[in-house]
C-alpha positions in Angstrom: 212.1 236.3 164.1 213.4 232.7 164.1 210.1 231.0 165.0 206.9 231.1 163.0 204.7 234.1 163.7 201.3 232.7 164.8 198.4 234.6 163.5 194.6 234.7 164.3 192.3 236.2 161.7 189.0 237.7 162.8 186.8 239.1 160.1 183.0 239.0 159.6 183.3 239.0 155.8 183.9 235.4 154.8 185.6 236.2 151.5 187.9 238.7 153.1 188.8 236.3 156.0 189.6 233.5 153.6 191.6 235.8 151.4 193.7 236.9 154.4 194.1 233.2 155.4 195.3 232.4 151.9 197.6 235.4 151.9 199.2 234.7 155.2 199.4 231.0 154.6 201.8 231.4 151.7 204.4 233.2 153.8 207.1 230.9 155.2 207.5 232.9 158.4 203.7 233.2 159.2 201.2 230.6 160.3 197.4 231.0 160.7 196.5 229.2 163.9 192.9 230.2 164.1 190.1 232.2 162.4 186.5 233.2 162.9 183.8 235.5 161.6 182.7 236.3 165.2 184.7 238.8 167.2 183.6 237.4 170.5 185.6 234.2 169.8 188.9 236.0 169.7 189.5 235.7 173.5 189.1 232.0 173.5 191.5 231.7 170.5 194.1 233.9 172.2 194.0 231.6 175.2 194.1 228.4 173.4 196.4 229.2 170.4 198.7 231.8 172.0 199.1 233.8 168.8 201.7 236.5 168.3 199.3 238.6 166.2 195.6 239.1 165.9 194.3 240.6 162.6 190.9 242.2 163.4 188.4 244.0 161.1 186.8 247.3 162.2 183.9 248.5 160.1 181.2 251.1 160.4 178.6 251.6 161.6 179.2 250.1 165.0 183.1 250.0 165.0 183.0 247.2 167.5 186.4 246.1 166.4 187.9 249.1 168.1 186.4 248.3 171.4 187.6 244.7 171.1 191.1 246.0 170.2 191.2 248.1 173.4 190.1 245.1 175.5 192.8 242.9 173.9 195.5 245.4 174.5 194.4 245.7 178.1 194.5 242.0 178.7 197.5 241.1 176.6 200.1 243.9 176.5 202.5 241.9 174.3 200.0 240.8 171.7 200.4 242.2 168.2 197.1 243.7 167.0 196.5 244.7 163.4 193.3 246.5 162.5 191.8 246.4 159.0 189.4 249.2 158.1 187.8 250.8 155.0 189.6 253.6 153.2 189.3 257.2 154.1 188.6 256.8 157.8 190.8 259.3 159.5 188.7 259.3 162.6 189.0 255.5 162.9 192.8 255.8 162.3 193.2 258.1 165.3 190.9 256.0 167.4 193.1 253.0 166.5 196.2 255.0 167.6 194.6 255.8 170.9 193.5 252.2 171.5 197.1 251.0 171.6 197.0 248.7 168.6 200.2 247.8 166.7 199.1 248.6 163.1 196.3 250.1 161.1 195.8 249.1 157.5 193.2 249.8 154.8 191.4 246.8 153.5 192.3 247.9 150.0 196.0 248.1 150.8 198.5 246.1 148.7 199.3 242.7 150.1 202.8 243.6 150.9 201.6 246.4 153.1 199.2 244.0 155.0 202.0 241.5 155.5 204.4 244.2 156.7 201.9 245.3 159.2 201.6 241.8 160.6 205.3 241.4 160.9 205.6 244.8 162.5 203.0 243.8 165.1 204.9 240.6 165.8 208.1 242.3 166.7 206.9 245.7 168.0 203.4 245.1 169.4 203.3 248.4 171.3 204.7 250.6 168.5 202.0 252.0 166.2 202.3 252.1 162.4 199.9 253.2 159.7 200.4 254.1 156.1 199.0 257.6 155.6 199.3 258.6 159.3 201.3 261.7 158.4 198.8 263.1 155.9 195.9 262.3 158.3 197.6 264.3 161.1 198.2 267.2 158.7 194.5 267.2 157.8 193.6 267.1 161.4 196.0 269.9 162.5 195.4 272.1 159.5 191.8 271.6 158.4 190.6 273.1 155.1 187.3 273.3 153.4 188.3 270.4 151.2 189.4 268.3 154.2 186.0 268.7 155.8 185.0 265.4 154.2 186.8 262.1 154.2 187.5 260.5 150.8 184.6 258.2 151.3 182.2 261.0 152.3 183.3 263.0 149.3 182.5 259.9 147.1 179.1 259.6 148.7 178.5 263.4 148.1 179.4 263.0 144.4 177.0 260.0 144.1 174.2 262.0 145.8 174.9 264.8 143.3 174.4 262.3 140.5 171.0 261.6 141.8 171.7 258.1 143.2 169.5 256.7 145.9 170.9 255.2 149.1 170.4 251.7 147.7 172.2 252.6 144.5 175.0 254.2 146.6 175.3 250.9 148.5 175.7 249.0 145.2 178.2 251.5 143.8 180.4 251.3 146.9 179.9 247.5 147.5 178.6 248.1 151.0 175.4 247.2 152.8 172.4 249.6 152.7 172.8 250.3 156.4 176.4 251.2 155.9 175.4 253.5 153.0 172.8 255.1 155.3 175.5 255.7 157.9 177.8 257.4 155.3 175.0 259.7 154.2 174.0 260.5 157.8 177.6 261.4 158.6 177.8 263.6 155.5 174.6 265.4 156.5 176.0 265.9 160.0 179.2 267.4 158.7 177.4 269.7 156.3 174.9 270.6 159.0 172.0 269.7 156.7 169.0 267.4 156.9 168.3 266.3 153.3 169.8 265.7 149.9 168.9 269.0 148.4 170.4 271.0 151.3 173.5 268.8 151.2 174.1 269.5 147.5 173.4 273.2 147.8 175.8 273.5 150.8 178.4 271.5 149.0 178.2 273.7 146.0 178.5 276.8 148.1 181.6 275.5 149.9 183.3 274.2 146.7 183.0 270.6 147.7 181.0 269.7 144.7 181.5 270.8 141.1 178.4 272.4 139.5 176.9 270.5 136.6 177.5 272.0 133.1 
């Protein structure tokens, strides 16, 4: 593109947001024209700044960013929309695909991947791209016992097996306690159990957790 790509960054995590602003601001073809930690402000920014791309975070447990992305796509068909999400969220990736966003990127992705997603969104806003889409579709179409859990859920299971509390799991994963509780609840739901002991026993029986030696 000959003109600068105008970018709005919406992320409730201040350090992440400023990190994105700093990253995008160093690129000669990209220009941050607005940012906020509140998702509700994105519509006003789109109207006033006329960005080419909106970079939007989507995080559990509420996944409000997905709903906002759908609203943005409905109102602004030509707007580039990049969703940033935690690792190991196949269900969120497929929801992003269905919502009509331009790109889905893990927050831990290399900077080059994040910048490439923004540039893709600017030139092909209605064409979806996501690193790891192929493997995610393979896991969905050919589920196995090992694929029952997402990478994050497998990590939570391992930490539970080590005897960590929900608070300790939150610290280990650098997430809030409420988010850690959500991960544990999802794990219990997938294993069809109601407590730690049942989860560990079921995981051992299914080969999802290695026995202690």
